[in-house]
N, C-alpha and C positions, 0 to 999 in steps of 0.2 A: 504494500500500500504506500502511496506517496501523497504528500501534501505540499503545497507551495511553502517556501521559506518565509514569505511574508503574506499574510492574508490581505486581500483587497479591502478597501474601505467603501462603505456606502455613502450616500449624500449627507448623512448626518455626522459623518466622521467616525462612526463606529466601525470596528473591524467586522467584515462579513465572515461567516464560517468558511474555512478552506474546504474546497470540494475534494472528497475522497475519490480515488480511482482504483479500479481493480481489473484484472485481466481474466478472460475466460479462454482456456486453451482446449483444443480438441484433437484427438488422434484421428487421422484421416488417411485417405488413399490406400485403404486396406482391401481393395479388390485384387484379384489375381487372375489374369487371363480372362476366361469366360465366366469366372466365378465373381459375382458382384456382391459387395457388402457395404451397407451404409448408404446414406443419402447426403453426400457431401454438398451438393448444390444448395439444398435447403439449410443444412447445418451451418454453412458458412455465412448465412444471413445474421446469425446470432452470436458468433464467437469472434475473437479478436486475434487469436494466435492459433496456428495449426502445426501439428507434428506429423510429418509425412513418412509413411512406411517405406523402407528402402530395399525391399525384395527378399529379406531373410525370413520374416514371420508372415509377411503379406506384401502386396505391391509387386509391380514389375515395371520395366522402363517406360512403357507407354502410359501406365497409370500414374507413375511418378510425374511425368511431364504434364499430363492432363491436370493433375491435382495442383502442381506448382502454378500453372497458368490460371487455374480457377481461383486459387488463393490470392494471387497477384491482382487479378481483376476485381476482387472483393476488398482490396486494400488491407489484407491480413499479413501479419508477420509469419514467416515461413521457416520452420525448423525441421531437422532430420530426426527420425524416430527409429533408430536401429535396434534390432533384437537378436536373439539367438537364431541360428539356422534351423528353424522348426516350423515349417509350413503346416505339418499335420497337427501340431499342438498349438498353433497360432502364437508361438513364442511364450506361452504361459507355463510350459513345463521347465522345471529346473534341470539344466544340463551340466554335467560335470566337465568343465573345461579349465585349462590353466589360465592364469591371469594374462599371460602373453597372448593367448588365443582370444580372450575376451576383448583385449585392447585392439587386436588386429581386426576382429569382427566389426567393432565400432568404427574404426578409421576407414575400413573398406566401404562400409555402407554410407557413411557421411560423405566420403569423397565422391561416391556415385551420385548422390543427390545434389551435391555441390556443383558437379559438372552440368547436370541437367538444368538446375536452377539458373546457373550462369548463362546458359544458352537461351533462357527465357527472360534475361535481364533482372534476375532476382538474386539477392545476396542473402545467405542463410543468417537467421537471427539467433539461432540457438540449437542445441542438441538435447533431446530428451530420450533416454533409453526406454525400451519397451518391455513390459511383462516381467518375466523372471530375471532378465538382465537388469532391468530397472531396480528390482529388489536387491540384487547382488551389489550393484553400484552404490545404492543407498545405505547398505549396512557395512560396506567395506571401504573405509576412508582411504586406504592405500591404493586400492584400485581406482577410486574416483580421482585422486590426485594424479595418478599415472596417465589416465585417459585424458583428463583436462589439460595436463601439461603438453601432451602431443597434439591435442586439438588446437592449441595456441600456435603451433607451427603450421598447421593447416590453414588457419584463419585467425590472426591475432585478435583477441578480445571476444572470441566465440564462447558464450556461456553455456553451462550445463543447467538444465531444468530438472530439479530433483526434490524429493520430499525432505522436509526439515529433519535434522538428526545428525549423527556423527559425521557423515560424509560432507554434508552441507557446512558444518562447523569447520571441518578440516580444510575444505577448499577456501573458505574465507580466511582462515589463519595463514594459508599459503599464498594469499593474494591472488587467487584464481577466480575468474568470474563465475558466479553461480546465482540462480534465482530459485527461491523455495516455492514449491507448488504441492498440491495434493488433489486427489480425485474427489469431487463433490458427489459423484454418483455411486461411490462404493461405501460400504459400511466400515466403521472403525471399531477396533477393540479398545479396551480401557488403556492400553499402552500407546494408542495412537497409530497402530498399524492397520493397513487396509485388510479387509476380509475379501479375498479374491474369489470371484465366481468363474468357474471353468467356462461356462457358457452364459453370458449376460442375459438377464431376463428384463422385461419391461418393469419400470418402477414408477411410483406415483410422482408426477412432476411437482406437485405442491409441497410434498415432503422434502424433496431434494432442494427446492427453492428455499425452504426454511433453513436447511443446512448451509446453503450458499450464503445467506445473510449472516450466519454465525461465522463462517470462514472468512468473509470479508471484514470481520471484526476480530480476527485472530483466534477463533475458537472453533470447536467441532463437537457434535454430540455423538457419543458412542452407543453401541447396541444395548448397553446397560442403562442408558439414560443420563450418564454422567456428561458434564461439559468439561472439555479439556483444552489446554492451549494448542493452537494450530497456527503458528506464525508463518503464513504464506502470503505471497504476492499474486498468485495465480491459482485458479481452480480448473480441474480437468473434467471434461465430459467425454466419455468413450463413444466414438462414432459407430461401434458395432452393437451398441445397445438398441433393441428394436424400436424404442420410442425416443431415441436420442434427440431428434429434432424438437419434439414436444418438451423434453426436459430443458434443452438449451433455451427455448423460447420463454419458458416459465422462470428459469434462473435469471436471464437477462432482464425480464420485466420486473422481477422482484428487486433486483439491485437498483435499477433505474428509478423505481417508485420509492426507493429509500434514499434517493439523492446521491447515489454512487455512480460515478461516471465509468462506463465500461470501456476500457482502452487497453491496448496491448502494453504490457510491461516493457516491451522491447522498442516501443515507439514506431515511427515510420521507417521501414527498412528499405523500401524499393524506390 
């Protein structure tokens, strides 16, 4: 969340309340060949940042290009969404690989999307790991630093988008760019960890909109009903959820009705 350093003044000379801003990111471009998943065209009307699959868990070169162009034309920030090489499990299965392999998987996929994006006049705004690779990077500070350090050689200043926790803290300590985010459409346990669904089901948009309002204020509600700290600058909606568009619409409306400006945390990238 960001506020101006100095609040504007109204005509009476009183300081007006600084406008709060928040980012909505969405995982997208997750079709593969003739297999179609999600409704990116509609989803992109309500989000401000997109994370595009790079071919390992979903996506293919043509889908990557189409999604980059669509995001560009909607004025959205565009990031890479690399996962484990796991088309059958959609990248949500834990795969035992070495840290060196995990790093190379990330760089390979980011480089592929970076090349396609550049050919469409788009500069990558961030990198957000996918699925089980996301979970591994989030809980392994050493891996997070190793990946981020190499990403800086690929594109200086390229930030990682990852859940708040030990890796986020370590990246900040190391002076590496990072933005904290978490999924608004997933449940949380009392430790603040996502409860992963193997196959996402439809969820009540109003319930998720309520969670969004909490997250925009640095909190989240767990499955036990507890409210815990959730210091994030962005919230994620998964594009493969059957009613992702309805959820995104409700989340954005709830934020805007609460005087929260919905804007990409990465600013205007293109």
